[in-house]
N, C-alpha and C positions, 0 to 999 in steps of 0.2 A: 497397405500399410508402406510407407517410405522409409528403409533403414537410412538414416543420415550418416551411419558410422562408415557406408558405402561411398559417402561423398566427401568424408572426412575422418583422419585417423580415430580407431574406437577408444571410446572414453575409459578412464581407468580408474577405480576408485581408490582415494587416499585413505587406508582404514585408519589413519592418525586424526581423522577428523569427522566427529559424529554427523555434524551437517553435509557429508559428504556419503554418509552409508545408509543401509536399510532403505527405509521409503524416503529419507530425506536424499538420496541419491538420485543423479540426473537420469533421465531416460534416453533409449537410444533412437527412438522411432516417433513418427508423427502418422496420425491417421486422417484421412477423410472423414465426413460422416456416416458413420457405421451403425446400423441399427444393434440395440441391445436389449436382452432378455431382461424381464423385471416381474416381481412378484408385490401383491397387493394392487390397490387402486390408485392410480395417478389422478389428481384433482384437476377438474375441467379449466380451472382458472391457469394451469400451466400449459395447456394445449396451445402450439403456436408459439410459445416465446421460449428462451433459451437462458440456462444459468452458465456462467462464464467465470473460472478463477485465472489471476494470474500468479506467476511464480518464476523464481531464478532456476535455470536450468542451463549449467555451464558446458558449452560446446568444446572449449579447448580446456582438456583437464588432464593431459597425459603425464605432467610432471608431477612426480610424488614428490611430498613433502613440501611444495609450495603453499605460500599463504591462501587462504580460503574463507569466505563468509559466507554466511545463509543470505545475507541482502545483496551478494554478488550474484553472477550469471546472467545469461541471456534470458531475455523474457519469453515464456512458453505460456500460452492461453490453452486452458483445458476447459471443454463444454459441453454440456448435454441440452439438444434442442428436442423439442417435443413436436415430432410432425403430425399434424393431424391427418387421418385417414376418411376417404369418402364415406365409409360406413360408420362415420361417428368414433372411431377408435382413435388410438394415438400410439406412435411408435418412438421410443427415445433414441435418439442417435449421438453418440460420442463423437467428437472432433478434438485434435490438438494439433496446435501448430506453433512452430517458432514466430516470434515477431521479427520482421526482417529488417533491422534495423542497420545502419551504417557498419556498426562493431560486429554485427552477426554475418553479415554479407563479406565483410572483409577478412574476416576470422576462416569463414568457410574455405575462401578462394585463397588461404595462406597456409597450406598444410604445414608448412616448416615450423609454424608457430606451436610452442609448447606450453605457453601460459596464457591467460587471457590478455587482451591487450589493455584493458584498463587496469591501474593498479587495485589490488583488493583493499577492501575495508580494513580487513585484517590487519594489512601492514601500515594503514594510517592510523590505526587505534594502540597498537602496541607498544607500551613504554618500553620495550626493548629493541625496537626499530631504530637504527642509528639514522642521524640526519642524513648521512651520505647514502642510507639504503632508501630510503624514502625519496631523496634527490633522483637516484638512479632509476627508481621504478617510474617517477614521472617524467624524467627524461626519455625513457623507453618509450612511453605511451607517446610523446611528443613526435618523437622519430617516426612512430608506426603510423600516426595520423600523416603526417608530412610525406613518407614513403606512398601511402595510399593514394595521394594526388599525383605522382608522377603518371606521366601521358602511358597508356597502356594497362594501367591497372584497372581491375573490373569493378571495382567499388572504391570510390573516394568517402573518405571518413569526413562528413562536414559537422556531425553531430556525436557526442560519446556517450549519450544516453543508451542503455539497453532496455529501457520501456519494460521493467520486469516488476513492478509494484502491485498496481492497481488497475481496475478499467471501471469505465463509468459510461454514461448516455447522457448526451447533451444537444439539442437542436438538430437531431438527424445525423448525429454521429456517436460511434462509439469510439471511445479514447482510451488506449492504454498508456499510463503514466509511471513516471519516475523522477525525483527532483534533479538528475543529472541532465535535464533537456526538456524541450517543449513535449506536448502529448504526441502520441502516434495515434492516426486514425485507423482502425479496425472493421471491415466489412463483416456483418453479420449473416448467415449462420455459420459460414465455412470458415471465419476468423483469419481471413486474408488480410495482407497488409497494405493499405492503401498509400499512406506516407504522412510526412510530419505536418501537424497542424500548428500554424503560426498565430492564430488568434483571429485572423481574416477567413482562410480556407486552407485545406490540406491539399498537399502534393498529389496528383492522381484524380483531383476533382476538376470537372468542366470549369472552364472560366469562371471566376467568381461573379455571382450574382450583380445586377445593374446599379444595385445600392453603392455609394462610395464606400471604399475600404477604409477601415481606421488604421491605426498605428499598430503595426504588428509587434509581438512577445519581443522585448529587448530594445526596440526601436533602433535607432541610427548609430553610428559610430565603432570605432576599433574595438571595443568590449562589449557590444550589443550581444554578442554571444554568450556572456555570463549572465547578462540581466533576461534571457529566457529561459533559464532553468526554473521549472514550474513545480509546485508542491506536487506530490502524488496524491494527495487528496482533496482536489478542487472541490467545492459544495455547489450542488445546483439546489436554487429554490424551487419549492415546489409548487408555489404560487405564482411568482413573477416569470419563472424559466430562466432567471439569470444564472450564469455561472460565476461565481465568486472563486478568484485565486491569488496565491502569491508567488514571488520570484525571490528565492533566497540566494546572495551571492557572496563572494567573499572580499568584494571593496564597496567602499561607504557609498549610499547609507545602508548597504546591506540587504534591505527588503524593498521590494516594489510591489505594487498591489493592481488587478485588474478584475474588471467587472464587464462580461460580455453578455447582451443581450439576446435572446432568442430572435432568430431573423428568418428561420426555415416557414415557409408559408404564412407568413405574417406580414399583413398589409402597411403597418405602423411601427417599425422596431423601435423599443425603448433607447434610454440614453446609454453611452457606451465609456468604460474608462479604461485605460491602458498605462502601464508602468509609472504608477503614481508612486512616489518615495514615501515611504512610512519612516518620519524622523524618530529618533531616540533609541533604535536599536543598539547594543552596546558592542559587538562584533559580530564577525562572521560566526554562524551558528549551524550545527546541524538540526535543521528545523524540518520536521517531516510533516506536521499538520496544524490546524489552527480552528478557531472555533467562529460559526457565523449564526447570527440569529436573524430574524425578521428585519431589524432595523439597525442592527452594530456587527462588528467583527471585532475577534480577539485574535492578536499575534502572541506568540509565545517565546518569549527570549528569556531561554533557560541556561544555565552554566554549563552546557555540552557544547562547546565551542568545533568551529569547523573553520581554522585561521591558519594558513599558510606562515604567519609569523610566528607561530607556536616554534617552529624549528630554530628562531633565534635564542630562544630561552631552554633548548634541549627538550621540548615536550613534542608528543605526538602531534599530528595535524587535528586530528580529532581527540578530544581531550575532556574529562569530566572535571570540574571543580566544585565540590560541595560547599565549600565556604562562602561562596558567591551566590547572591539571592536569585531566586526565579522572580521574572518580571512579566507581567501580562500588560498588553498596549491593547486598549480598549477604545474603539472609535467609531462615531455613525459611518454606517455602511459606504457612503458616497463621501466622506471627508476624513481621508487617513492624516490630514495634517493636524486634525484636532483631537489625536491620541492622547490618553490619560494612562498614566503607568501606574500600577500596581505591584508591589512587592511583598515577598514572603519567603519562606525556606526553601534552599537550594533543592531541585528536584528534578525528573526526568519526567516527560510525557510525550510520547509517543503517538496516541491518538485519543482524539476528543470522541465523545459520544452524543452529545446533543449541546445546542446551547438556545436560551430562549430568553426573551425580555420580560420583566414586570412593569407593567404601565400605572400612572396613578389612578386612572380611571377604568382599569380592567378592560380596555378596548383599544383599537388601533390607534385612534386618533389622540390617547391620552399621552402626557410625558413620560418617558422612561425614567424610572425609579431605581431600576437595579438590572443587571444583566448575570443571567445564571448560566454556568457552563458544569458538563459532567466529562470527567476525564479519567483516564487510566493513569493514576500517578504512581510513579516508580521512586523508592527512595534512594536509588543510586541506578549507574548506567552500567550495571551487569549485564544487561541483555546485549549491548554493543560488542562488549568483550567476548563472553561465552560463545555468544554465535559466531565469533571467528575461531573459537579454540585458543583463545587468549587471556590469560589469567589477569583478574580485573586488579589494579592497583590497591594495594592494602590503604584503607582510610587513615588519614593523619590522626594523631591522638588530638581527642577534644573536639574532632569535626562533627557536624551534625549527622553525616551519613554513618558516624562509628555509633550514634548513642540509638538509632533504630534498628531494629531487625530488615531483613530484606523484605520488602514488601511492593505488591504491585495490586492496588486496590481500585475500585471506582469510587472516585471522589466528586463531593459536590462544592462548587465555588461561587460565591455571589458577589459581583461587583458592586458596590454602593455609586450610583450615578447621579446621585442629587447634587445640586451646584454647591451645597453648604459641605459636603463631604471631603475630607482630606485624603482621596483616593484610599478608601479603606475597603478591605476585603471583610465583608459581615459575616459569612459562614465559609469554613473550610475544613471538611472532616470526610472520613470515609462513611460510604453508607453501608458496605458490609467490610468483614473480615476476609471474606474469601478471595484467593488469587482471582483476578478478573483482567482480561485483556481481548483483544480483536472485537472492539463493539459494534453493533450494528443497531439500526432502528426501523421502524417502518417508514419508508420516503416520505409519504405523504404527511406525515407528523415530524419531521424534520423543521429545527427553526422555531419550533412552537412548542409549548409544554404538554410534551409526550408522557404518558405514563410508563411505557414499558421501554427497556433496554435489553438487548439480546447479546451475549459475550460467551467466550471460552474460560475455562478454569481447569486446574489441576487438582485431583482429590488427594494426594499424597504429599502435602506440605503447601510450598509456595513456588511460585515461578522462580524465584532466585534458586531455591532448591533443584529445581527441575532443569535450570538452565544447563549446568555443568555437564548433563547427560543428552543435553539437547531437546527444547521444549515440546511434549507430546501431550496433546489435549485430550483427555478422557471424560470431560465433562462440560455441557453446552448448558448456559445458564440463561434465565428470564428474570430480570430484577423489575420489580414494580416501584421506580423511583419516586413516584409522586408520595406513596404511603411512606417511604422511609425518610425522605426529604420533610414530610410533615413531622414525624416522629422526632427527628433530629432538631427541628425548630420548637417544639413543644418541651422537650428534653435535651438541649444541646450537650453534644459532648464536648471533651476539650479540643480547642482549636488545633489543628494541622495534625497530632497524632490520634485525635479521638476517632471513634467509630458509632454507628448507631446499631448495627446488628453485629455481634461479635460471635456468632456460630461458625463453627467448622464446616467444611462440605458434607460430612459424614452427619453433623447434627442437623442439617437442614433435609439432606436425604431421609431422616429417620423423622421427621416431622408428618404428622397426621392432619396437621391443620390445611382446610382446603382453601383458606384465606391467606395462607402463607405468602408474603411480599416475596419471597424467593424461591424459583422452583429450579429444579436441575434434573436435567436427562444425563444419567450415567450411561457412558458406554460398557458393553459387555468386557468382561476381562481380556485382554489383549487386544482389543480394538482402539483406534483413536480416529479423533475428528479433526476438520478444518473449520475455518472461519464460517460462521452460519450467515445466511440472509433470509429476510422474510419475504414472503409472498403473500397478499392478503386474498380472503375469501370475498367473492363479489357480493354486495349488498351484505356483508357481516355484520354482526350484532355487537361485536366490541373492538377495541383496538387491536388486541390480539388474536382474532378469528382469522385464522389462516395457518401457514405453515412455515417450518424452517427448513431448508436445504443445505446440506454438508456434504462434502467428500468424505470418505471413512475407509479405512484400512484395517484389515485384520494381519497383526505381526507375526501371527502363526505360518505365514508364508516366507518367513525368514528364516536363513539356513542357519547353522551353528556357528558360522562366525559374523552372524548380525546382517547379511546380505540379501537382498532379495531375490528369491527363485525367478527364473527365467519366465515363468507363466503365471507370475502374482499379478492380482488386479484389485482394484479399488470397486468401489460403490458408491452411489449416490443415494443417501437416505433424504426421505420425506417425512418430516416429523410435525404432529399436531402441536402448533404453538401455544394452544391454550391450556391443554394440561400437561404439556412437555414429558409427555410419555409414551404416545402410539405412534410406531414408526408405520405410516399408512402406506409407504411403497418403497423398494429396495430396488435398484436399478445396477445391473451387475456391468461394468465397463469392461472394455477388452483388453486392458492394461492399468498398470499404476497410475495414480496421479502422485507426485511426490507432494509431501508437506509444503504448502507454498504460502503466499501472502494473502492478497484480498481479490474479492471477486464482486460480481452484481448478477441481479437479474433482469432480463430485458423481457418485456412483455411483446406479444404479439404484434402489437400497435407499434412499439418501438423497432421492430424490424421493418414492418411494413414501410414507415415512414423515412427511413434512411435517405440522405441526400444522393443524388446520383453520382456515379463513380465513372471517370475516363478510363482510368487505368490502375492495376494493382501491381504492387513491387513483387518480382519474382528473382530466383536464382540466376546469376549469369552463366551463360555458355560461352565458351572457348570459341573464337569466330575461326572459321572454316580456310583453308588455303595458306599461303604464304603471309608473313608479316614484314615490315619495311625495316631496314636495317636500324633506323632510329630506334623504332619501338622495341626491336628485339635488345638494344642497348639498355634502354630503359629497364626492360623488364629483367635483364640479368643482374643489374645494379642492384634492383629490387629485391632479387630471389637471394643475392650474396648477404645483403643488407639483414634481411629476415632470418637468415640462417646465423646471423652472428648476434641479433638480439633475441632471437628465440622466442 
């Protein structure tokens, strides 16, 4: 175990922010691959593979009372690898590592910093943040970036991403993502940081393949760095192995779009598209996810702005305006210039669950008549505010958000793509009334008409009610979306605010119907889960024949002040996805895994087929011996500035 607080000042918990306490609190140490005890039976399909989850874990956290947000924090990966034994057995091994971004290394080597280098999202969304405060925070960040590039600095900040949101696998690379920069390549199973991935190759890889390189993310030019910001949720087509992603920025046209073919161990790679503009986006937006079907892409232009010009009208840079419409830009995968825009009531969507096409002849060669999307639709942006311990603005009298209760539901949208359609949304209603977020799907069924979607819920009301005290997931859910969509089409509920299945979590738990389209795994009292991921059984009999994996935590390990005990630990539970009832194995981890964001399952084949690596990132060491007078002067100037900037 490497205690990072020996390298940097010890973390302090701000008791005023629920997202910095309990099992949300950052941890102080990283572990190499460490064998873990377990009970139950580990499925053979997991042997050789690894489950990894990403999340923010702030390194610099000493300044009590500072702004802080759940989406802030340096990226930390927490994984469990299933190492095979020669006797046919398996040993689960836990590992966690900080992602060595420019920001993380610069923070670690600047012990005088009292607050993180980037401004907190809480500052940017807070209606009470003055224009001067926001400008001062941004100016501080710019100064720290410039100081890091002084001669003699141990780490120059070239990109401000903390890579703390998601992790995925494509074309021989595991990639950690966050929309404030390009992806960062990670080496499995040790979770070592390789380097930034620019769309062609990652830093730390041997010289790029003999195939000619295409244009990198962002392209060229003075503002190219703004155009390389990449969605935290790129999509991998399970059939073509293409990586589809978008780049959202604050300058027109606001969204660019890229498609990368698989090239690793491929004789003839497919076509490639990078930095193609998507016309028609209304302004800079806090755009987290999108929809991708086998033949179409959907860009979400929602009324949650990320616009520096908001300061001119005394609004936060990140601002939600429910009086404005939600717009969905649908276009053929390779033709973003042919985008068609569909409008409906204002809402927030942070995650889509699946997107698929309806064709005229029910086969791939048929023309597409409609594009369908399942998404977690919120009636307000409360999550953005509450996750930063900020009170959400009161809805204006008569506004759409004032008319509806706080909701976060799994919604079905169908976009009519016939040439005669006036861009009509044929269906838009909730499949279920229960709170539903952090959706996932069997990877092989993505971008097609899948039957099941997995997700997270809370049993004591809504996500909106839970947000004020920090979201804690006590229910894992499987939804038979095929059945509920069919019911909705046969007996359509009211558009927008209608719902197919209006039962509560408890009513579903009480159901004895073996064919119930919603199944819920309820955590034991005091236990809470995180986002789950599905792993299929080899040669399974059905789409849901497999297991879901989730990190869980028993909050009886918190003290009377709600803080985690020093020996508190999490577990990884493996749950039968067919009945959503049986825990087939429980793995006891050597430490906590803080409640975090998104993860992925990497198969044994994924790990074996990783691209070669020339070098990995490491923490810098002070050079021995004397230093030149000029370098000493630069370091003294930097040290004095850091003391001033804090």
